[in-house]
C-alpha positions in Angstrom: -104.7 -141.2 2.0 -108.5 -141.4 1.6 -110.5 -142.6 4.6 -112.9 -145.5 4.1 -116.1 -145.2 6.1 -118.0 -148.3 7.1 -121.7 -148.2 7.9 -122.0 -150.2 11.1 -125.7 -150.9 10.4 -124.8 -152.3 7.0 -122.1 -154.5 8.4 -124.4 -156.0 11.0 -127.5 -156.2 8.8 -128.7 -159.8 8.4 -128.5 -161.3 5.0 -131.9 -162.5 3.9 -131.6 -165.8 2.2 -134.3 -167.3 0.1 -135.9 -170.2 1.8 -135.2 -173.4 -0.1 -136.6 -176.9 -0.1 -137.6 -179.5 -2.6 -141.2 -178.4 -2.9 -140.3 -174.7 -2.9 -137.7 -175.3 -5.6 -140.2 -177.3 -7.6 -142.7 -174.5 -7.4 -140.1 -172.0 -8.5 -139.2 -174.2 -11.5 -142.9 -174.8 -12.2 -143.6 -171.0 -12.4 -140.9 -170.7 -15.1 -142.5 -173.4 -17.2 -144.9 -171.4 -19.4 -146.4 -174.6 -21.0 -147.3 -176.0 -17.6 -148.8 -172.7 -16.5 -150.9 -172.6 -19.6 -152.2 -176.0 -18.7 -152.9 -174.9 -15.2 -154.9 -171.9 -16.4 -157.0 -174.1 -18.7 -157.8 -176.5 -15.9 -158.6 -173.8 -13.4 -160.9 -172.2 -16.0 -162.9 -175.4 -16.5 -163.0 -176.1 -12.7 -164.3 -172.6 -12.2 -167.1 -172.8 -14.8 -168.0 -176.2 -13.4 -168.4 -174.8 -9.9 -170.4 -171.7 -10.9 -172.5 -173.4 -13.7 -175.8 -173.0 -11.8 -175.1 -169.3 -11.5 -174.2 -168.5 -15.1 -176.2 -171.0 -17.0 -179.0 -169.1 -18.8 -181.4 -172.2 -19.0 -182.1 -175.5 -17.3 -180.0 -178.2 -19.0 -183.1 -180.4 -19.1 -185.4 -177.8 -20.6 -186.6 -178.8 -24.1 -188.0 -176.3 -26.6 -188.8 -178.2 -29.7 -189.7 -175.0 -31.5 -186.1 -174.0 -31.2 -184.4 -177.3 -32.1 -181.1 -177.1 -34.0 -180.9 -173.3 -33.8 -177.4 -171.9 -34.7 -175.5 -169.8 -32.2 -177.1 -166.5 -31.4 -177.4 -163.9 -28.6 -180.0 -166.0 -27.0 -178.3 -169.4 -27.3 -174.6 -168.7 -27.4 -173.7 -172.2 -28.6 -176.9 -172.9 -30.4 -179.4 -175.6 -29.5 -179.5 -179.4 -30.0 -182.1 -181.6 -31.7 -184.4 -181.3 -28.7 -184.1 -177.5 -28.4 -181.9 -177.6 -25.3 -179.4 -174.8 -24.8 -175.9 -176.1 -25.7 -174.1 -173.5 -23.7 -175.9 -174.6 -20.6 -175.3 -178.3 -21.3 -171.6 -177.7 -22.0 -171.2 -175.9 -18.6 -172.9 -178.8 -16.7 -170.9 -181.3 -18.8 -167.7 -179.9 -17.3 -169.0 -180.9 -13.9 -169.6 -184.5 -15.0 -166.3 -184.9 -16.9 -164.1 -183.4 -14.2 -166.0 -185.4 -11.5 -165.4 -188.7 -13.3 -161.8 -187.7 -14.1 -160.8 -186.7 -10.6 -162.6 -189.5 -8.6 -161.7 -192.3 -11.0 -158.1 -191.4 -10.8 -158.2 -191.0 -7.0 -159.7 -194.5 -6.8 -157.0 -195.9 -9.1 -154.3 -194.2 -7.1 -155.5 -195.5 -3.7 -155.9 -199.1 -4.9 -152.9 -199.1 -7.1 -150.6 -197.5 -4.5 -151.7 -200.0 -1.8 -151.2 -203.0 -4.0 -147.9 -201.7 -5.4 -146.5 -201.0 -2.0 -147.4 -204.5 -0.7 -146.0 -206.2 -3.8 -142.8 -204.2 -3.8 -142.0 -204.1 -0.1 -143.0 -207.6 1.0 -142.3 -209.4 -2.3 -142.4 -213.2 -2.5 -145.9 -214.7 -2.9 -147.6 -211.3 -2.4 -145.6 -209.8 -5.3 -146.3 -212.8 -7.5 -150.1 -212.7 -7.0 -150.4 -208.9 -7.3 -148.1 -208.8 -10.4 -150.0 -211.5 -12.1 -153.3 -209.6 -11.4 -151.8 -206.5 -13.0 -150.7 -208.6 -16.0 -154.2 -210.0 -16.5 -155.7 -206.5 -16.4 -153.1 -205.1 -18.8 -153.7 -208.0 -21.2 -156.9 -206.3 -22.3 -157.2 -202.9 -24.0 -158.4 -200.5 -21.4 -161.4 -199.3 -23.2 -162.6 -202.8 -24.0 -162.2 -203.9 -20.4 -164.1 -200.8 -19.3 -166.9 -201.6 -21.7 -167.0 -205.2 -20.4 -167.2 -204.0 -16.8 -170.0 -201.5 -17.5 -171.9 -204.1 -19.5 -171.8 -206.3 -16.4 -172.7 -203.6 -13.9 -175.1 -201.8 -16.1 -174.9 -198.5 -18.1 -174.6 -195.5 -15.8 -172.2 -192.7 -15.0 -171.3 -194.2 -11.6 -170.5 -197.6 -13.1 -168.5 -195.9 -15.8 -166.4 -194.3 -13.0 -165.9 -197.7 -11.3 -164.8 -199.2 -14.6 -162.3 -196.5 -15.4 -160.9 -196.7 -11.9 -160.4 -200.5 -12.2 -158.8 -200.6 -15.6 -156.2 -198.0 -14.5 -155.2 -199.6 -11.2 -152.3 -201.6 -12.8 -150.7 -198.3 -14.2 -150.3 -196.9 -10.7 -149.6 -200.2 -9.1 -146.7 -201.1 -11.3 -145.3 -197.6 -11.0 -145.4 -197.7 -7.2 -144.0 -201.2 -7.1 -141.0 -200.2 -9.1 -140.4 -197.2 -6.9 -140.7 -199.3 -3.7 -138.2 -201.9 -5.1 -135.6 -199.1 -5.5 -136.3 -197.6 -2.1 -136.5 -200.6 0.2 -132.8 -201.3 -0.1 -131.8 -197.7 0.8 -129.6 -197.2 3.9 -132.2 -195.2 5.8 -134.8 -198.0 5.3 -132.2 -200.5 6.6 -131.5 -198.3 9.6 -135.2 -198.0 10.3 -135.5 -201.8 10.4 -132.4 -202.1 12.5 -133.8 -199.9 15.3 -137.0 -201.9 15.3 -139.4 -199.7 13.4 -142.6 -201.4 12.4 -143.2 -202.2 8.8 -146.4 -200.1 8.7 -144.6 -197.0 10.1 -141.7 -197.5 7.6 -144.3 -197.6 4.8 -146.2 -194.6 5.9 -143.2 -192.5 7.1 -140.6 -193.3 4.5 -141.7 -195.4 1.5 -145.0 -193.6 0.7 -143.7 -190.0 0.9 -140.8 -190.8 -1.3 -143.1 -192.4 -3.9 -145.4 -189.4 -4.3 -143.5 -187.7 -7.1 -144.3 -190.3 -9.9 -147.8 -190.7 -8.5 -148.5 -187.0 -8.8 -147.2 -186.8 -12.4 -149.0 -189.9 -13.6 -152.2 -189.0 -11.8 -152.3 -185.6 -13.6 -151.8 -187.3 -16.9 -154.3 -190.0 -15.9 -157.1 -187.5 -15.4 -156.9 -186.6 -19.0 -157.0 -190.2 -20.0 -160.0 -190.8 -17.7 -161.9 -188.0 -19.3 -161.3 -189.4 -22.7 -162.4 -192.9 -21.5 -165.6 -191.4 -19.9 -166.4 -189.6 -23.1 -165.9 -192.8 -25.1 -168.2 -194.8 -22.8 -170.7 -192.0 -23.0 -170.5 -192.0 -26.8 -171.3 -195.7 -26.8 -174.2 -195.2 -24.5 -172.6 -196.9 -21.5 -171.8 -193.8 -19.4 -174.1 -191.0 -18.4 -177.7 -191.6 -19.4 -180.2 -189.0 -20.7 -180.8 -186.2 -19.8 -177.4 -185.9 -18.2 -175.2 -183.5 -20.3 -172.0 -185.5 -20.5 -169.8 -184.4 -23.4 -169.3 -187.8 -24.9 -173.0 -188.5 -24.9 -173.6 -185.1 -26.4 -171.3 -186.0 -29.3 -173.1 -189.3 -29.7 -176.5 -187.7 -29.8 -175.4 -185.1 -32.4 -173.4 -187.2 -34.8 -176.3 -187.4 -37.2 -176.5 -183.6 -37.4 -172.8 -183.0 -38.2 -173.5 -181.5 -41.6 -176.9 -179.8 -40.7 -175.9 -178.4 -37.3 -172.1 -178.7 -36.8 -172.2 -176.6 -33.7 -173.8 -179.5 -31.8 -170.6 -181.4 -32.2 -168.0 -178.6 -32.2 -168.6 -177.2 -28.8 -168.6 -180.5 -26.8 -165.7 -181.7 -28.8 -163.6 -178.6 -28.3 -164.4 -178.8 -24.5 -163.1 -182.3 -24.3 -160.0 -181.3 -26.4 -159.2 -178.3 -24.2 -159.7 -180.1 -20.9 -157.5 -183.0 -22.0 -154.9 -180.6 -23.4 -154.8 -178.7 -20.1 -154.1 -181.8 -18.0 -151.5 -183.1 -20.5 -149.6 -179.8 -20.4 -149.8 -179.7 -16.6 -148.6 -183.3 -16.4 -145.7 -182.7 -18.7 -144.7 -179.6 -16.7 -144.9 -181.5 -13.4 -142.7 -184.3 -14.9 -140.1 -181.8 -16.0 -140.1 -180.2 -12.6 -140.3 -183.2 -10.3 -138.4 -185.9 -12.2 -134.6 -185.5 -11.5 -133.8 -187.2 -14.8 -135.5 -184.3 -16.6 -133.4 -181.6 -14.9 -130.3 -180.1 -16.4 
């Protein structure tokens, strides 16, 4: 009868288990989503060129060379020049800074205000819920771009006021999202238990309600950045956003619309930059929704 040898070290060797957790599992699932990874690569690329724009820009974005106006793309001016002889490649690089700055900070403002109002309305209810919900209804009664135009018209045309306007018009989106999430959470057993042991409302909100409301906020916030960039470009196109000589992509499109046939590159490169940036955030947002939303999982 054949003898069976057992390796003692193999029998006693610890089995290495892969660390698991909701966020680790989400990251593993995210890495398998090629579409989301493509969106992340696009976003990282534009953030990178925005950060190093002063280092790689061959010219000053304000520098005018009227002798070189409307020059086509060449080895000197990779994206050509505009009607004032300014280098388009340089202006597109710096335009990434402005568009991403407006997109990120307007969404952060909307999330902070909307989350605070949504938590108050959903958790405390009654008159607080009625007042806040009616405020959201009033803001949502207007098309977002028209409301943003009205706000900027009151405050005055500028990039900063455009940021404020975009943040204000998007508050109801996050507020109603958080309110709905809080309404589903506040009746959970662990919230009832926390109240039973005498935990303060503020601690319940910060320790239990807010952390469990982050998933929809993250997804909507990522998609909201794309929407904010489009709104900023629209306000810039109408002359209500960034003012000359700031190289905002929407303003660049507005300044170049009369040269579409004569110098199409003045429109193509800012337009493609807007399209790619928005596409990146949309792809990333869709990927995060697939990963973080339990209803999207198989």
